[in-house]
N, CA, C and O atoms as a MOPAC input file, in Angstrom:
PM7 MOZYME 1SCF
protein

 N     16.47900 1    14.62100 1    10.10300 1
 C     17.28000 1    14.80800 1     8.86200 1
 C     18.51800 1    13.96000 1     8.89300 1
 O     18.99100 1    13.57800 1     9.96300 1
 N     19.06600 1    13.64900 1     7.68700 1
 C     20.27800 1    12.83400 1     7.65200 1
 C     21.49700 1    13.71500 1     7.79000 1
 O     21.53200 1    14.86600 1     7.35400 1
 N     22.50400 1    13.11600 1     8.42300 1
 C     23.74200 1    13.91500 1     8.64400 1
 C     24.52600 1    13.89700 1     7.33500 1
 O     24.14300 1    13.25700 1     6.35500 1
 N     25.65700 1    14.64200 1     7.36300 1
 C     26.44600 1    14.65200 1     6.13400 1
 C     26.88500 1    13.25500 1     5.65600 1
 O     26.76700 1    12.91200 1     4.48000 1
 N     27.39700 1    12.46400 1     6.61600 1
 C     27.80800 1    11.15900 1     6.32600 1
 C     26.64400 1    10.25600 1     5.77100 1
 O     26.79000 1     9.58800 1     4.74700 1
 N     25.55000 1    10.27200 1     6.46000 1
 C     24.43500 1     9.46300 1     6.01700 1
 C     23.84200 1    10.02700 1     4.77500 1
 O     23.37000 1     9.29900 1     3.90200 1
 N     23.86600 1    11.33300 1     4.69400 1
 C     23.30300 1    11.91900 1     3.50200 1
 C     24.17600 1    11.51700 1     2.26200 1
 O     23.63200 1    11.08000 1     1.24700 1
 N     25.45100 1    11.66000 1     2.34800 1
 C     26.33300 1    11.36400 1     1.25100 1
 C     26.27800 1     9.88600 1     0.99700 1
 O     26.40000 1     9.46700 1    -0.15400 1
 N     26.10300 1     9.09100 1     1.99100 1
 C     26.07100 1     7.60100 1     1.81900 1
 C     24.80300 1     7.14800 1     1.09500 1
 O     24.84000 1     6.38600 1     0.13000 1
 N     23.66100 1     7.66300 1     1.61700 1
 C     22.33900 1     7.24600 1     1.04700 1
 C     22.09900 1     8.00400 1    -0.27600 1
 O     21.48900 1     7.43500 1    -1.18200 1
 N     22.54100 1     9.23100 1    -0.41800 1
 C     22.29900 1    10.00300 1    -1.56800 1
 C     23.59900 1    10.61600 1    -2.16100 1
 O     23.90000 1    11.78100 1    -1.89900 1
 N     24.35400 1     9.84800 1    -2.94600 1
 C     25.59400 1    10.44100 1    -3.52600 1
 C     25.29800 1    11.59500 1    -4.41100 1
 O     26.13900 1    12.48700 1    -4.51700 1
 N     24.11700 1    11.65800 1    -5.08700 1
 C     23.82400 1    12.78800 1    -5.90700 1
 C     22.95900 1    13.72400 1    -5.19700 1
 O     21.90100 1    13.36200 1    -4.68100 1
 N     23.44300 1    15.06000 1    -5.16000 1
 C     22.71000 1    16.08000 1    -4.49300 1
 C     21.32400 1    16.26700 1    -5.14000 1
 O     20.34100 1    16.23400 1    -4.39800 1
 N     21.17500 1    16.44800 1    -6.38500 1
 C     19.91400 1    16.66200 1    -7.11300 1
 C     18.98900 1    15.53600 1    -6.68700 1
 O     17.88300 1    15.86900 1    -6.26100 1
 N     19.28500 1    14.29700 1    -6.74600 1
 C     18.43700 1    13.15600 1    -6.40800 1
 C     18.02800 1    13.23000 1    -4.93100 1
 O     16.87700 1    12.97700 1    -4.57600 1
 N     18.99800 1    13.58200 1    -4.08500 1
 C     18.71000 1    13.70600 1    -2.65800 1
 C     17.67300 1    14.77400 1    -2.39600 1
 O     16.73500 1    14.55000 1    -1.63000 1
 N     17.82500 1    15.94700 1    -3.02500 1
 C     16.86000 1    17.01000 1    -2.90700 1
 C     15.45400 1    16.51200 1    -3.27800 1
 O     14.45800 1    16.69500 1    -2.57700 1
 N     15.47700 1    15.87400 1    -4.43100 1
 C     14.15900 1    15.28700 1    -4.94300 1
 C     13.51800 1    14.39500 1    -3.87400 1
 O     12.34700 1    14.54600 1    -3.52700 1
 N     14.27600 1    13.52400 1    -3.40100 1
 C     13.71200 1    12.52100 1    -2.39100 1
 C     13.32200 1    13.31800 1    -1.15300 1
 O     12.29800 1    13.00100 1    -0.54700 1
 N     14.06700 1    14.32100 1    -0.74500 1
 C     13.62100 1    15.08800 1     0.47000 1
 C     12.32400 1    15.73100 1     0.19500 1
 O     11.40200 1    15.65700 1     1.00700 1
 N     12.22200 1    16.37200 1    -0.94900 1
 C     10.89400 1    17.10100 1    -1.31500 1
 C      9.73300 1    16.14000 1    -1.34800 1
 O      8.64800 1    16.43900 1    -0.84800 1
 N      9.96800 1    14.96600 1    -1.94700 1
 C      8.93200 1    13.91000 1    -2.12700 1
 C      8.52300 1    13.38900 1    -0.77700 1
 O      7.35900 1    13.07400 1    -0.53200 1
 N      9.59700 1    13.29600 1     0.17700 1
 C      9.33000 1    12.74700 1     1.43800 1
 C      8.30900 1    13.65800 1     2.18600 1
 O      7.42000 1    13.16400 1     2.87900 1
 N      8.45600 1    14.95000 1     2.03500 1
 C      7.55500 1    15.94800 1     2.67100 1
 C      6.19100 1    15.85700 1     1.93300 1
 O      5.25800 1    16.58700 1     2.26800 1

C-alpha cells in the first residue's frame, strides 16, 4: 500500500484514490 506521502502525491483526490484502489483489487 502507498504511504500518506505517496498516497497524497499519486492521488490528490481521496474519492479517486479509493476508486483506483478498489479497481486495483
